[in-house]
Every structure is written in structure tokens, then in C-alpha cells.
N, C-alpha and C positions, 0 to 999 in steps of 0.2 A: 504494500500500500504506500502511495506517495505522500510524503510529508508536506504540509502547507505551512508557510510562515505567515502568521497573522499579525497585523499591526493595528493597534487601536488608537484612535484619537478621541480625546474628550470633547463632547459637544457642549459648548458653553452657552450661557444665556446672552452673551454679547450681541449676536446677530439680531435677536429680538429687541434688545434695548436700543441698538443702533436704529432699527426700523422705526421705533416710536420716537426716538430723538429726531430722526429725519422728518417724520410726519408732523411733529410739533415745530419743526424748523428752528430748533433750539440754537443752532449755530448762528443763524441770522438774527435771532432775538438777542442773544448775548452781544453780537456785533453792534446791534442798534443801540443798546442801552449801556453797555460797558465801554468806557473810553479805550481807544486802541493802545496797544503796547508801543513802546519807543521804536523809532524807525530801525534801529540797529538790532532789535530783538528778532530772533529766529522763529519764535512761535507767538502767534497772536493770543491775546487774552481769551477771545471767544473759543479758540481751539483748545486752549488749556482748560477752560471751564467745562467744555464738552467732555474732555478726557476725565476730569474729576467727577463729573456727573455719572458717567458710565462706570467709573471705578467704584463709586459709592453704591450704586445699584448692584453691580456684578460681584464685587469682591471686598469692598470696603477696606482697602489697605491704607496705612498711614502715608503721608506725603512722600516720605523718603523711600517708600517701596512701590510707588505708582509706576516709576520708570521700568522696574523689573517686571511688574504685572503687564504693562503695555507691550513690552518686548515679546511677549508670547504671541501677539497678534501681528502677523506679517502684512495683513491687508489693511490695517489701520482703521480709521474712522471716516475717512474721506474717500474720494474717488482715487486719490493717489496715496500710496503707502506713507505712513507717518513714521518719522524717525524717533524712536522711543527716547534716545539720548537727549532730545530737546526738552523733554518734560521732567526735569529734575525737581527736587523739592523747592528750590529757590524760585524757579520759573512758575510753579504752581502757586506758591505763596504770593507772588506778585500779582497773579491773576485774581486770586481771592481778595487781595487788598484792593485791587481796582474795582471788583464787584461790590465790596462793602463800602467803598468810597462812593460809588454810584448810588447805592442805597441811601447812604448818609446825606448826600447832596440832593436827593429826591428825584434823580433821573430814573431810578427804578423804585417806584413806590411799592412798599410792602414786599420787596425782594422778589422771590420766585412766584408769589401769587400773581403779580402783574404779568410775568412772563407766561404763566399758564393761561391766564384770562385772554391775553392777546392771541395766544395760539388756539383759542377756541375750546379749551378744556373746561 
């Protein structure tokens, strides 16, 4: 009898989370309400906030472990692959600071509630 080599890949919840994030147009909502990152920054705040949102829903890792979590996904969150090394804890913390600054200044009223209402949820 011939031996078969079996390989198993874990099916994660990320594709479903990404689908709903796309349906909510979360990236463009973050881009609209959260100020853009500095011009010399390699990752935009909106992109970083989407990565954080997906991480919280899928695996809930601390900021310093998000890069390692993200590196498991070669297809990324966008049409083009995302380089996991761009999303270190400092980059993510800056995106969170920009988000909370936008909330504090009132451009995002009630934080995520406005984002969800605008998305029609």
C-alpha cells in the first residue's frame, strides 16, 4: 500500500473578519476620521488600525506580538501583501495615539460607535 504524506493547514477566522472589515469599509473610515501618518512613515494609521482590529478579533495579542501574528498571513489584509515588519509595537502605538487624539478632538465622536453608524451597522 502506498504511503501518503498529509499536510494540514489551520483555517483561521481571519478571512471572515477581513470580509466584514471590507464590507464595513473600515479602512476608508479610519482614513477619513484619523489624521494621516507622517509622510516618511511606511505604514498609514488606517492600515495599522485595521491590523489591530483584526488582531483583537482573531487572536488578541499584545502590541509587541502583533508583528509575529501578522507574519503568519502571507496574503495580508489588502489587495497587495503587507509586510509584517512594518507593524511593530511603536508603529501600532502611534496609530492608536492618532485614533485617540481624533476622538479627543471630536473628529471621531464616540470613537468606534460613529465608525459603525457611518458604515450602516
